[in-house]
N, C-alpha and C positions, 0 to 999 in steps of 0.2 A: 504493500500500500504506500509506503514512504521509502524512497531511495535517495540517499544523500551520499555523494562520493567526492572526496577531496575538496570540500567547499572552502573557499578563501574569500575574504572581504577586506579590501583596503580602503581607507579614507585619506584624503589629502587635507592637511591642516596647515593654516597660515601661521607662521611664527612671527609674533610682533614683539619688537624691542620696546622697552619702557619709554615714556615721555612723548612729546610732540614729534620729535625727530623720528622716533620709532613708528609713529602712526603714519607719517608721510612715506617712509620707506615701505611699510606694509601696503600702502595704497598704490604706489607707483612701481616698486620693485619687490613684490612680495616674496618672502622666502617660504617655500613649501616643505612640509615634512610628511612622509608616508606613515600612517598609523595602521597597523594590522590588527583588526578586531577578531577575525577568525582566520586561522592559518591553514589548518588541514583537518577538517572534520568529516568523518565518514561513519554512517550507520544505516541500517535497513530495519524497517518495522513492518511485520506482517499484519494483515487485516485482523482487527479485533483485539490487538494488544494495547495495554496501558503502559507506556514507556516513561520512566522517570528520567528527566533530562536535567542534570544538576551540575553545579560548579560554584566556586566562590564568586563574589562580586567582581565584575570586570573580566570574567572568563570568556565571554562571547556568547552566552546563552541567548539573550534577546536578539542579538544580531543574526544568529542562526535561525531563530523562529521567524524573524522578518524576511529572511531569504526564502524560507519554506512557504511562507504565506504570500510571497510575491511583492511585498512592500519594498524590499531591497533586491537588487540584481547582483549575483555573485561576481566577483572579479575573475574568478576561475573556478573550475569544478562544475558539477552537475547535480541537480536535484529534480526528482519527479515524484508527484503525489497522485496516485491512482492513474498513472499514465500521462498526467498533465505536467508540462513545464510551467511553474507558477507565474512566471513573467509573461508568458504568451497566453492569448485567449483568456484574458482576465475575467470577463463576465461569466463564461462557462465554468471556469475553475472555482471562483468564489462561491458559486451555488453549492459546491460539494464540501466546503469547509466551514467550521465555526471557530471564532477566535475570541479569547478573553485576555486582555492585558489588565492585571490587577491594579495598576496605577492609573488607568484611563477607562472611560466609559464610552459605550457606543449608543447610549440612550439620549433622548432629547430632554434637556434639562427642565423645560417648563411644561412639557406635555404630561398628562396623567399616564401612568405606566401602561394601562390597557390600550390607550390610543397609540402609544409608541409601538406596541406589538402589532396593531392594525397597519401602521405604516410599513413595518418590516414585512408583514404578510404580502403587501402589494409589491414591495421591492423584490422579494424573492418569488413572487407569483405562486404563493401557496394556495391551493384550492380551499374553498370554504369548509368543506367537510373535514379535510385533513387538518385544517387550522384548528377547528373545534376539538378534534381528538387530541391534537398536540397540546393545546392549552390545558385540557383536562389532565393530561399526563404530567405536564410541568407544574400545575397547581398541586397535584398529588405529591410529587417528590420534593418540591421546593417551597410549598406552602405560601403561595403568592397572594391568596385571596384577601388576607387582612390588610394589604397595602396596594393592591392592583389599581385602585381608583385614585391613588394619591399622586401628585406631581413628583417627578423624579427628584427635584431639588429638595423635597421634604423627607426623603428616605434616609435612614441611618446607613452606615457603611455596610453592615451585614445585609440589610434589605437590598441595597443597591447591587452588591455582589451577586446575590441570588437572582436578582432581576437581570443582571448582565449575562449570567450563565444561561438563564432561560432564553434570552434573546439570541445567544449563540447557537442554541439547540432548536430554535423555532422551525427552521427549514429542514430538519432531519439531516444534518451534515454527515458525510461518511468519515470525515476526519475532524477532530476537535483539538485545537491548540490552546492550552491553558497556561498562561504565564503568570505565576504567583497568584492563583485564584483565591487563596485563603489568607493573604497577607493582612495582618492587623485585626483579624476576626476572633470573636470569642469561641469557646469550645463548642457550644450548642450549634452555632451557625456553621462552623467548620464541619461538624458531623453531618448536617443536612446536605452540604455541598458534596461531601465525600459519598454519601449515600446516592445522591443524584448521578454522580459520575459512574459509580459502580452499576447502577440500574440501567442507564442508557447503554453502557458498554456490554452488559450481559444480555439485555433484551434485543438490542439492535446491532450488536457487533461493531459499534463505533470504535474506530481507532483513535487513541488519545495520546498526545504528547503533553506531559505535565512538567513544567519547571517550577521548582519550589525550594525554599530554604527550610521548610518545615519537614523534619525527618519523619514525623508521624504520618504525613501524607504519603511519603514514599513507602513506608512499611505497610500501611493499610491498603494502598491501591496498586502498587507496582510489583510485578515479579522480576522485572528486568530494569536495569538502570544503565544509562550512558552518562559518564562523568567526563567533563572537560575542564581544562585549566590552561590559561594563557593561550587560548585559541586552538588547542590540540586535544585529541582524545587521550584520556588518562585510564579509563576503565570502561569496558562494555561487557556486561554479563549479568547473571542473576544475583539477587541479594544473598542467597544461600552461598554461592561461590565466593562472594565478597567476604562473607564471614569466615569461610574456610581458608581463604588466601591471606587475609589481613587481620583476622580476629584473634591472633595469638596473645593480645594484650589481656591481662586479667587484673581484677581489682581485689585486693585483700583488705577487708575491713575488720579491725579488732579494737578491743578496749582493754587497757592494761589495768592491773591491780594498783590502787593508789600507793600501796606499800612497795611496789616494784616500778619506780619511775624509769622512763625511757626517753632518750632524745633521738632526734633524727640521725645525728652523727653516729650514735651507738648502734642504731639499727643498720646503717649502711656498712659498718665494718664487717669485713669477711665475705661480702657478697660480690661475686664475679660479674658485676654488671656495670656497663657504662652509664654515665649520668643520663643519657637520652633513653635508656632502657628501664629506668627506675625513677618514679616521682613519688614524693611523700607529702601528704597533707596531715598536719597534726593540730588537734584542738584539745588541749589538756591531755586527758588519758585516751582520747579517741584518735585512731590513726586510719587513714585511707592510703593504701600503697598500691600504685599502678605499676605493673612490671611485665616484661616480655617473657612469656612462658616458653618461647622457643630458646631463650638463653638460659633460663633456670626453670626446671620443672616445678609445678605447683607443690608437689610433695616436699621438695627441697626447701621451697620458700616457707612452707608451714613449719618444717623442722627448725629452720633458722629462727623464725619468730618465737617459737616456744622455748628455744634455747637462750634467748637474750632477755626475756621478760616473762612474768606470770600474767596470763591472759584470762580475763573474765568472760569474754565472748569473742567469737571469731567466725567470719564467713568469707567465702571466695565467690566472686561473681564474674561472668563474662562481660567484656566491654560492650556497651550498646552500639548500635549502628552509627550514631552520631560521632562517637569516639573513633570508630574504625575509619569513617570518612575523613575526619579531621586528620588522622594519622596518614592516610593515603595522600591528602593534599600536601602535607608537610614533607613526605618522603618522595613525592613525585612518582607515583606508580606508572605502570605501562599498560596500555590497552590490552584487554584479554579478548582475543578473537575467537 
């Protein structure tokens, strides 16, 4: 359904020196600089998959989404969505996609929400019977009834995001691009939006690309993720494989006996670990030790802990997905084909 191969996007930026002299130079003899927003991005998405597309701020996620939706033209490389090149035959292509940018709205600010949907119905040439069925479905999954007669400008952030997602789904798109759809929302609204995404994906086999910084979205919605950093692929694979490949970090939580005080320096002594492989957080008698179990087995770490102090309580936990992803960014992983 989605084919992206070696996508690259460059922008030209004018470099301006300070002061009035710099302004004149920039006007008559501008100095240009090439900024590479996406350097070499490749991935393929089959029909009906929800793909998590993630990366740190400035990694190039939004640039890639804009190339896939046809807003930007790649400097080089190729992308096809359901056989269409997004920049060609725009009218036909946009009928097959839905797009939500979390920081922007596609709704008309002063129109009541229900009239906005009627306008979109005409734009996308949705038949009356299909429109009624679609609105009934969207009301069911996103609970629009309580505010559908209100002007868009009066909606809360959570209501507006639900309304935006409904607008993107109104014409039954084959592909849905969601760029930070749950940003700034409370837990209840996030859950409604996630349920809507899962329902439309399951019932209509809609292909979804989801970019988000909320790891909970990824864990609940996506079986596969593509991770990019500095305009390049870093990882492409399942969450399960990510845990297997990069999840050797463990967390040891323990509480010491007040009569057996322990310092961080005392705990580190005798451990064959580099500073990057062992971090310690201490709050009085409570310790949280994060360590690389590939460098020291869990059993050896437990033995060491019990040998240096008397322990009241102790547990070992796997690092969560957020910690694994943070580690992958820091270490600069390689794409898993």
